[in-house]
Steps between C-alpha positions, in 0.01 A plus 500: 500500500834412658848613390710211376818657641409595856144368546374854566158620391453649153293814445387661176703812431763625258867427449779641284629302204835555323679317223822544302437375151672518161667836556230678696369519855130506590361589841141528614440643847168329578356192330205323657625198694461286807761621749620314809434700815802341667783497241359719222534238226261583211303250294356623171186336366471374142326811356780726625769261377331485158491881479866528599594242236298682230668833583844337494426341161409839355808661654725222366361550150517881511844499661632268228356730232646805672850359536510343153413831332755690710784313330366588152579873532 
């Protein structure tokens, strides 16, 4: 597999993933990914992307419930 940015070789490894979203920040230190040996660019495969999206959906829902009940006190 070749990196689309620098044309370096991709190797299976792990990469960090962070996102600022709807009032909270999520960071994972090591998610399975293809990582460029030259520039370090990660590519996450569909199963990892699906898992990230499922976790974010749950966090969005729980965060909304948490913040909406905080104003009721």
